[in-house]
VOGU-3710 file (C-alpha; in Angstrom, 3 decimals, decimal comma):
1> mkrvielfma> 12,939/-69,050/-56,404  12,814/-66,630/-59,301  10,578/-64,242/-57,365  12,833/-64,430/-54,312  15,822/-63,479/-56,450  13,800/-60,657/-58,014  12,802/-59,254/-54,635  16,344/-59,574/-53,319  17,831/-57,751/-56,332  15,136/-55,085/-56,181
11> gliflaiall> 15,977/-54,541/-52,515  19,643/-54,120/-53,396  18,716/-51,635/-56,114  16,642/-49,579/-53,679  19,585/-49,635/-51,274  21,864/-48,550/-54,125  19,554/-45,614/-54,896  19,671/-44,535/-51,259  23,464/-44,838/-51,292  23,688/-42,942/-54,561
21> vvfplrdfdt> 22,179/-39,723/-53,177  24,213/-39,688/-49,957  27,198/-37,509/-50,777  28,713/-34,448/-49,060  26,515/-31,363/-49,183  27,780/-29,324/-52,130  25,042/-27,042/-53,455  25,541/-23,281/-53,193  21,818/-22,527/-52,805  21,095/-24,846/-49,882
31> fwhvangrim> 21,950/-22,444/-47,099  20,037/-19,586/-48,729  16,896/-21,641/-48,234  17,890/-22,720/-44,729  18,596/-19,074/-43,810  15,158/-17,988/-45,013  13,608/-20,889/-43,125  15,343/-19,807/-39,921  14,069/-16,243/-40,300  10,503/-17,470/-40,791
41> vetsrianqe> 10,646/-19,797/-37,787  12,060/-17,004/-35,626  9,631/-14,308/-36,798  6,547/-16,463/-37,566  6,179/-14,596/-40,861  6,661/-15,634/-44,487  9,895/-14,151/-45,861  8,953/-12,089/-48,913  11,685/-9,469/-48,616  15,458/-9,689/-48,941
51> lfsytaagth> 16,922/-9,536/-45,451  20,530/-10,684/-45,624  22,227/-7,995/-47,732  22,955/-4,303/-47,549  22,694/-3,831/-51,331  19,146/-5,141/-51,888  17,673/-4,936/-48,392  13,888/-4,827/-48,442  13,544/-5,920/-52,084  10,246/-7,788/-52,457
61> fynhewlaqi> 10,053/-11,227/-54,050  7,437/-13,968/-54,288  8,667/-16,773/-52,095  7,257/-19,916/-53,737  9,429/-22,066/-51,489  8,594/-20,754/-48,035  7,178/-23,998/-46,635  10,060/-26,047/-48,039  12,530/-23,587/-46,515  10,927/-23,964/-43,098
71> imflfyrage> 11,041/-27,749/-43,409  14,699/-27,628/-44,433  15,602/-25,408/-41,492  13,818/-27,745/-39,072  15,842/-30,660/-40,428  19,028/-28,584/-40,058  18,111/-27,576/-36,523  17,539/-31,241/-35,661  20,760/-32,578/-37,143  22,744/-29,823/-38,923
81> itgllifkll> 24,428/-31,175/-42,097  23,331/-34,721/-41,288  19,766/-33,477/-40,896  19,780/-31,932/-44,379  21,196/-35,117/-45,894  18,462/-37,126/-44,145  15,884/-34,715/-45,595  17,198/-35,414/-49,098  17,318/-39,154/-48,493  13,713/-39,285/-47,250
91> mtlalvwvlf> 12,493/-37,206/-50,189  14,363/-39,452/-52,621  12,984/-42,653/-51,112  9,433/-41,267/-51,244  9,979/-40,307/-54,880  11,369/-43,722/-55,794  8,448/-45,505/-54,155  5,958/-43,507/-56,255  8,019/-44,107/-59,391  8,148/-47,820/-58,638
101> rtarfqgtgi> 4,377/-47,933/-58,228  3,959/-46,044/-61,511  6,263/-48,396/-63,410  4,507/-51,439/-61,957  1,167/-49,974/-62,976  2,452/-49,714/-66,538  3,026/-53,472/-66,500  6,753/-53,872/-65,847  8,076/-56,513/-63,477  9,596/-55,868/-60,066
111> ltssllclgv> 13,182/-55,992/-61,291  12,595/-53,845/-64,366  10,637/-51,280/-62,339  13,414/-50,947/-59,781  16,013/-50,605/-62,548  13,992/-47,821/-64,163  13,851/-46,014/-60,811  17,625/-46,301/-60,499  18,063/-44,974/-64,037  15,841/-41,953/-63,403
121> vyagllrfve> 17,745/-40,998/-60,244  21,189/-41,610/-61,722  20,388/-39,706/-64,933  19,608/-36,608/-62,866  21,974/-37,166/-59,954  23,457/-33,674/-60,148  19,957/-32,317/-59,397  19,554/-34,398/-56,230  20,803/-31,728/-53,874  19,339/-30,264/-50,700
131> rpqlfsflgi> 16,931/-27,777/-52,266  13,146/-27,281/-52,516  13,225/-28,739/-56,031  13,055/-32,169/-54,372  9,406/-31,409/-53,657  8,857/-30,725/-57,358  10,387/-34,081/-58,242  7,994/-35,801/-55,853  5,107/-33,677/-57,144  5,748/-34,682/-60,760
141> avvsyilytf> 5,823/-38,352/-59,777  2,623/-38,134/-57,726  0,659/-36,207/-60,380  1,893/-38,607/-63,054  0,790/-41,609/-60,995  -2,630/-40,080/-60,379  -3,192/-39,305/-64,059  -2,131/-42,699/-65,386  -4,156/-44,620/-62,804  -7,156/-42,361/-63,490
151> raddnyrrrl> -6,957/-43,192/-67,170  -7,091/-46,941/-66,498  -9,438/-47,099/-63,510  -13,196/-47,421/-64,013  -13,719/-45,876/-60,598  -12,154/-42,698/-61,951  -14,121/-40,043/-60,107  -12,191/-40,509/-56,887  -8,783/-40,398/-58,572  -8,467/-36,709/-59,430
161> yplpliialw> -9,860/-34,906/-56,397  -6,393/-34,549/-54,746  -5,021/-32,539/-57,711  -6,145/-29,023/-56,604  -4,837/-29,688/-53,100  -1,527/-31,017/-54,426  -0,985/-28,017/-56,705  -1,940/-25,543/-53,946  0,540/-27,182/-51,556  3,171/-27,457/-54,293
171> dtlhgalygc> 2,999/-23,686/-54,848  4,292/-23,185/-51,295  7,064/-25,757/-51,649  8,713/-24,884/-54,958  6,124/-23,589/-57,396  3,885/-26,016/-59,292  4,905/-25,034/-62,825  5,907/-28,596/-63,722  2,665/-29,948/-62,298  0,527/-27,498/-64,266
181> lllaaftvge> 2,462/-28,287/-67,446  2,130/-32,050/-66,958  -1,584/-31,790/-66,236  -2,188/-29,552/-69,268  -0,194/-31,814/-71,603  -1,977/-34,926/-70,385  -5,418/-33,318/-70,732  -4,721/-32,006/-74,240  -3,276/-35,348/-75,319  -6,333/-37,273/-74,134
191> tvkfyfagrv> -8,614/-34,713/-75,776  -6,858/-35,045/-79,131  -7,168/-38,819/-78,945  -10,875/-38,537/-78,115  -11,467/-36,133/-81,004  -9,797/-38,289/-83,652  -10,808/-41,753/-82,412  -13,576/-43,120/-84,629  -13,898/-39,868/-86,570  -11,042/-39,972/-89,047
201> atwfelsalp> -8,690/-42,650/-90,255  -5,403/-42,451/-88,382  -2,165/-44,347/-88,570  -2,149/-44,719/-84,778  -4,196/-47,202/-82,794  -6,048/-44,649/-80,677  -7,432/-45,723/-77,316  -9,516/-42,768/-76,193  -11,131/-42,073/-72,847  -14,915/-42,359/-72,655
211> agrlkslwgw> -16,689/-38,994/-72,862  -17,645/-38,995/-69,183  -14,132/-39,669/-68,028  -12,682/-36,981/-70,321  -15,263/-34,510/-69,008  -14,166/-35,331/-65,465  -10,521/-34,798/-66,460  -11,305/-31,372/-67,876  -13,351/-30,451/-64,829  -10,607/-31,297/-62,359
221> slatlavslv> -7,933/-29,717/-64,574  -9,830/-26,425/-64,707  -10,494/-26,585/-60,979  -6,780/-27,116/-60,372  -5,893/-24,177/-62,599  -8,443/-22,010/-60,793  -6,878/-22,876/-57,446  -3,454/-21,892/-58,780  -4,818/-18,624/-60,178  -6,339/-17,489/-56,882
231> npygvltyki> -3,406/-18,701/-54,801  -1,254/-15,682/-53,787  1,779/-17,842/-54,591  0,253/-19,398/-57,703  1,010/-19,293/-61,376  0,367/-15,550/-61,863  3,259/-14,706/-59,556  5,934/-16,631/-61,442  7,738/-13,408/-62,259  11,033/-15,102/-62,980
241> ipavfksgsd> 9,723/-17,040/-65,992  9,831/-14,092/-68,466  13,373/-13,332/-67,262  14,444/-16,883/-67,972  13,211/-16,771/-71,539  14,427/-13,234/-72,191  17,614/-13,233/-74,258  20,596/-11,782/-72,430  19,006/-12,083/-69,007  21,329/-12,373/-65,996
251> vntaaefmpp> 19,459/-15,548/-65,083  20,764/-17,200/-68,230  24,350/-16,816/-67,004  23,718/-19,314/-64,166  25,020/-22,812/-64,926  21,697/-24,510/-64,261  20,009/-22,277/-66,837  22,488/-23,334/-69,504  21,816/-26,328/-71,807  23,127/-29,749/-70,754
261> tfssefyafw> 26,521/-30,472/-72,236  28,159/-33,715/-73,307  30,401/-33,813/-70,239  30,447/-36,899/-68,024  27,872/-35,615/-65,539  25,240/-35,646/-68,298  26,104/-39,015/-69,892  23,331/-40,875/-68,065  20,782/-38,202/-68,973  21,643/-38,460/-72,655
271> alfaltiaml> 21,369/-42,251/-72,444  17,897/-42,056/-70,907  16,923/-39,352/-73,394  18,003/-41,550/-76,314  16,192/-44,560/-74,850  12,978/-42,565/-74,443  13,054/-41,252/-78,003  13,850/-44,744/-79,298  10,869/-46,171/-77,404  8,567/-43,552/-78,900
281> itarrkldlt> 9,842/-44,164/-82,434  9,700/-47,948/-82,258  6,175/-47,895/-80,803  4,912/-47,011/-84,300  1,159/-47,645/-84,499  0,978/-48,273/-80,766  2,376/-44,830/-79,953  0,316/-43,166/-77,221  -0,305/-39,598/-78,411  -0,577/-38,456/-74,801
291> hlfiiipfti> 3,020/-39,566/-74,290  3,989/-37,395/-77,238  2,158/-34,355/-75,888  3,867/-34,800/-72,516  7,388/-35,456/-73,734  7,607/-32,550/-76,205  7,435/-29,612/-73,714  9,627/-31,383/-71,185  12,168/-32,173/-73,922  12,293/-28,494/-74,888
301> lalrysrcie> 12,875/-27,502/-71,264  15,526/-30,175/-70,663  17,502/-29,336/-73,803  17,391/-25,609/-73,035  17,956/-25,636/-69,263  20,012/-28,266/-67,491  18,038/-27,685/-64,284  15,057/-29,318/-66,046  16,698/-32,644/-66,899  15,258/-34,487/-63,904
311> afnlvalpiv> 11,752/-33,268/-64,755  12,243/-34,870/-68,165  13,527/-38,080/-66,577  10,464/-38,306/-64,342  7,876/-37,897/-67,099  9,877/-40,283/-69,286  9,627/-43,149/-66,795  5,976/-44,124/-67,540  6,710/-43,905/-71,268  9,726/-46,188/-71,076
321> asscarysqq> 7,975/-48,505/-68,609  4,959/-49,014/-70,876  7,247/-49,813/-73,805  9,303/-52,245/-71,708  6,095/-53,979/-70,612  4,905/-54,307/-74,200  8,207/-55,744/-75,450  8,378/-58,098/-72,477  4,918/-59,427/-73,263  5,866/-59,962/-76,900
331> ltaagkdriv> 9,030/-61,856/-75,976  7,199/-63,934/-73,389  4,545/-64,816/-75,953  7,340/-65,935/-78,270  8,731/-68,216/-75,559  11,721/-66,024/-74,791  10,818/-65,113/-71,230  14,038/-66,755/-69,951  16,087/-64,388/-72,114  14,201/-61,404/-70,666
341> wraslalava> 14,815/-62,644/-67,131  18,525/-63,231/-67,640  18,994/-59,887/-69,373  17,223/-58,074/-66,518  19,353/-59,864/-63,945  22,575/-59,066/-65,815  21,567/-55,426/-66,127  20,782/-55,291/-62,421  24,208/-56,698/-61,496  25,931/-54,273/-63,874
351> slagvayvkf> 23,958/-51,348/-62,437  24,875/-52,243/-58,875  28,533/-52,480/-59,880  28,239/-49,066/-61,525  26,816/-47,495/-58,375  29,616/-49,029/-56,302  32,164/-47,548/-58,696  30,589/-44,080/-58,573  30,455/-44,072/-54,783  33,773/-45,649/-53,869
361> apiyrpasfs> 36,204/-45,651/-56,805  39,083/-43,167/-56,478  38,813/-40,416/-59,083  41,949/-38,512/-60,032  42,118/-34,807/-59,405  45,055/-32,499/-58,636  46,632/-33,124/-55,265  45,290/-29,818/-53,957  41,829/-31,353/-53,950  42,729/-34,262/-51,715
371> qdandyafgi> 39,369/-34,075/-49,968  36,081/-34,507/-51,864  37,865/-35,372/-55,108  34,742/-37,306/-56,101  31,715/-35,038/-55,669  29,391/-38,035/-55,378  31,469/-40,256/-53,099  29,710/-41,406/-49,965  29,922/-38,823/-47,213  27,796/-37,264/-44,464
381> rlnennfpvg> 29,345/-33,822/-44,137  29,882/-30,522/-45,907  31,998/-30,464/-49,061  34,360/-27,695/-47,954  35,804/-27,295/-51,443  32,504/-25,646/-52,462  32,195/-23,090/-49,649  34,330/-20,354/-48,041  34,484/-22,267/-44,772  38,001/-21,264/-43,745
391> slrfikevnl> 37,545/-17,710/-44,995  34,534/-17,074/-42,772  36,228/-18,613/-39,749  39,207/-16,344/-40,365  36,988/-13,259/-40,752  35,170/-13,981/-37,514  38,282/-14,738/-35,465  40,313/-11,717/-36,554  37,092/-9,653/-36,422  37,096/-7,990/-39,814
401> tgnmyntdry> 34,514/-5,216/-39,806  32,852/-2,924/-42,314  31,064/-3,774/-45,530  31,861/-7,148/-47,086  31,854/-8,074/-50,761  31,302/-11,712/-51,703  31,247/-13,823/-54,836  27,588/-14,373/-55,688  27,522/-18,139/-55,224  28,716/-17,783/-51,630
411> ggylsffafp> 25,842/-15,508/-50,659  23,690/-18,378/-49,442  26,353/-19,850/-47,163  27,195/-16,423/-45,754  23,519/-15,542/-45,272  23,203/-18,435/-42,880  26,590/-18,510/-41,141  27,608/-14,808/-41,174  24,239/-13,061/-40,704  23,226/-10,985/-38,764
421> erkifhfneh> 26,693/-9,797/-37,662  27,749/-9,467/-41,294  25,483/-8,783/-44,252  26,228/-10,059/-47,721  26,826/-8,039/-50,869  24,759/-10,281/-53,128  23,639/-13,811/-53,975  23,039/-15,537/-57,305  19,308/-14,840/-57,174  19,252/-12,515/-60,154
431> sifkvlysfi> 15,629/-11,470/-59,795  16,585/-9,805/-56,483  20,234/-8,732/-56,778  21,021/-6,416/-59,686  24,044/-4,520/-58,384  26,858/-6,714/-59,686  27,085/-5,517/-63,297  27,504/-1,839/-62,431  29,866/-2,705/-59,575  32,243/-4,555/-61,901
441> hnpetrskwd> 31,993/-2,365/-64,985  31,604/1,071/-63,407  34,420/1,739/-60,903  32,835/5,030/-59,866  29,930/3,173/-58,252  32,160/1,005/-56,067  33,120/3,765/-53,661  29,549/4,269/-52,486  29,499/0,764/-51,002  32,673/1,384/-48,963
451> inyaivared> 33,894/-2,227/-49,169  36,478/-3,002/-46,468  37,066/-6,661/-47,282  35,989/-9,191/-49,868  35,524/-12,956/-50,197  36,282/-13,672/-53,840  36,484/-16,851/-55,918  36,907/-15,714/-59,513  40,109/-14,486/-61,104  38,422/-11,376/-62,526
461> evdmfsrdgy> 37,308/-10,415/-59,008  40,834/-10,888/-57,644  42,216/-8,670/-60,427  39,555/-6,023/-59,837  40,166/-5,773/-56,101  43,949/-5,912/-56,547  43,746/-2,867/-58,839  41,654/-1,099/-56,214  44,273/-1,632/-53,502  43,065/-4,780/-51,738
471> vpvywepsam> 45,545/-7,340/-50,385  45,067/-11,113/-49,890  45,111/-12,088/-46,207  43,588/-15,575/-46,348  43,553/-18,027/-49,245  41,854/-21,419/-49,521  41,051/-23,504/-52,625  37,506/-22,192/-52,807  37,998/-18,523/-51,916  40,340/-15,666/-51,050
481> vmlkdtprnk> 39,853/-12,953/-48,438  41,143/-9,561/-49,589  41,502/-6,615/-47,206  41,652/-2,961/-48,211  45,098/-1,404/-47,785  44,278/1,484/-45,424  45,800/2,838/-42,220  42,829/1,348/-40,376  43,894/-2,142/-41,465  47,649/-1,666/-41,072
491> glleryriry> 48,081/-4,068/-38,154  46,052/-6,849/-39,789  47,922/-6,456/-43,071  51,298/-6,672/-41,347  50,208/-9,875/-39,612  48,320/-11,679/-42,387  49,454/-10,345/-45,786  50,077/-13,336/-48,087  53,307/-13,238/-50,072  54,212/-16,874/-50,768
501> faplkssvaf> 51,407/-19,285/-49,902  48,844/-20,541/-52,405  46,677/-23,587/-51,594  46,995/-25,010/-55,104  50,795/-24,912/-55,228  52,503/-28,251/-55,539  54,351/-29,767/-52,621  57,592/-29,446/-54,586  57,010/-25,710/-54,958  56,517/-25,354/-51,200
511> fglaadgrsy> 59,778/-27,153/-50,437  61,543/-24,963/-52,983  60,305/-21,778/-51,294  61,179/-23,093/-47,851  64,754/-23,766/-48,968  65,197/-20,009/-49,353  65,882/-18,580/-45,911  64,379/-15,236/-46,937  60,910/-16,732/-47,479  60,938/-19,663/-45,041
521> aalvremgty> 59,488/-18,016/-41,920  56,809/-16,075/-43,797  55,750/-19,168/-45,755  55,410/-21,298/-42,607  53,366/-18,595/-40,879  51,088/-18,287/-43,922  50,617/-22,047/-44,094  49,863/-22,102/-40,378  47,244/-19,397/-40,781  45,607/-21,360/-43,593
531> lsyrtdkria> 45,492/-24,593/-41,570  44,179/-22,783/-38,490  40,780/-22,364/-40,159  40,185/-25,404/-42,375  41,131/-29,016/-43,025  43,696/-29,906/-45,685  45,562/-33,187/-45,302  48,070/-32,473/-48,081  49,064/-29,019/-46,855  49,171/-30,294/-43,269
541> avfstlitgv> 51,614/-33,043/-44,256  53,922/-30,572/-46,042  53,604/-28,089/-43,178  54,536/-30,794/-40,618  57,854/-31,241/-42,394  58,610/-27,580/-43,062  57,936/-26,297/-39,556  60,751/-28,406/-38,130  63,280/-26,682/-40,387  66,146/-24,575/-39,093
551> spdlppaerl> 65,580/-20,812/-39,025  66,403/-18,151/-36,419  63,415/-16,113/-37,660  60,942/-18,637/-36,250  61,558/-19,328/-32,531  60,338/-22,618/-30,985  57,600/-20,965/-28,927  56,062/-19,435/-32,051  56,322/-22,735/-33,922  54,473/-24,552/-31,151
561> siiqaaeryn> 51,799/-21,870/-31,128  51,333/-22,191/-34,905  51,068/-25,989/-34,678  48,532/-25,767/-31,869  46,318/-23,507/-33,971  46,654/-25,776/-37,015  45,606/-28,823/-34,975  42,093/-27,431/-34,486  41,085/-28,765/-37,895  44,068/-30,906/-38,842
571> gspeltqaka> 44,830/-33,379/-36,101  47,374/-35,826/-37,519  50,303/-37,977/-36,381  52,640/-35,820/-38,491  51,702/-32,650/-36,624  51,977/-34,431/-33,291  55,464/-35,668/-34,213  56,501/-32,187/-35,360  55,335/-30,713/-32,064  57,206/-33,358/-30,082
581> yitsgsr> 60,352/-32,744/-32,130  60,261/-28,980/-31,552  59,468/-29,422/-27,857  62,406/-31,792/-27,333  64,749/-29,511/-29,241  63,830/-26,418/-27,245  64,685/-27,949/-23,883
//
């Protein structure tokens, strides 16, 4: 009965892990990779040059992710947003299976192993997005499994032969830096243990590999390094690494290259980090020096760059699992196995409740963010609060032409959905795009780019373009479209210039503006324009009430036309009732 309960709870935990990673697509970089994948599928060539911009066109870069980008595009082509979410889910399940096998190999029970898998995923949940890094997560887990089973298996010669192939493939999926680091740390750790075991008195109980097995480890490690060195996408082409470590680099301004903070999204990481360190400290004489050699470089990376936290979590799992197995054996030997079982079961129930809370509990945010208030809530769609969805629809429908400026984080989305009709200004790939600093700080250089309109998201960008004579014509929570005030754009500015509407205004503020007859008609038109290109339940509800107001400046025919346009993305009973009310009143 106990085993049945264990298997049942483990199954629920695996289901919880799957549920945990299914949330609306929210990562800014996803569509950059999908766009490159589409180009490669269409041209049958690896994309090694920037193609989507007019500011860095033709700039060469080493595309360590080309195969992953093709795979991602094929998933998108098969199922669009759902296809990308399925890609992430499959990658996560494959990762968790390898982690589970690794934990079991370290001696932990079924329930404990599944709980450790859940902890590793949850502690790095913000990194589980639709990007090639998912292949690195799987690569770390696979290499770790191979190394630990090699160390324990007498039939060791057959264990390591996949390593060169794995690293060579990995260098086309994301770049095998983590794999090379893990392999090097493991090899050095085992070598140090071999050197000191039996030669000098040590405080640690050293369990060294036999000489033949260590020789095999070195042979396959060197062979793997050699493969990476000769690979045209191997370790010698990691040009971005010096930029990352260089003080003041543009790369260091990206959020994922900043250290993890103590905000809520990192709580689980810090908990796992503390648990790992505690396990190493309490191991005392039984401390495995190889664990120490592995955890030190990955700790440095995780504490310096938040993008590395999941790599730390993955290499920490075997360390924590081996400690859990040792403590479990000690408690069982002391006759306390029932306590261990009950504690594991209680922790499993608490973990499942925690996942349910994360996925389904309402989380307060301002009313303007009525949709996707919880970034990790269950959802199979695009998180529109993270992308200029309405802005691009507006630009396409009113046919804005000329050079476009865009906030860097939107470059990926625009590369896929606006290209080739419209080319981007830049993207937050700082090794390729270097124009932004001079554009912002040197006004004289702006004129050469002849920007006609801009999609902006930051306040400093809005201020900059306002000073240069640009006017807002579309405004959504994630972005604003600003159009240059020129005779060429006179008609568009007269039709779409925003004077009163702001998507983050409170409902009370909207009703206050509408009460003033001088602003009523313009406000309703601006709200209608906003709703014509994106979904917003809160604004739609306010708009449904306001559009039925009394004003000679807004004839019934125009009101019905505005409602009809708004219904494209905001079908609701309130809008239907407003339309019926206006129709009946105009007869």
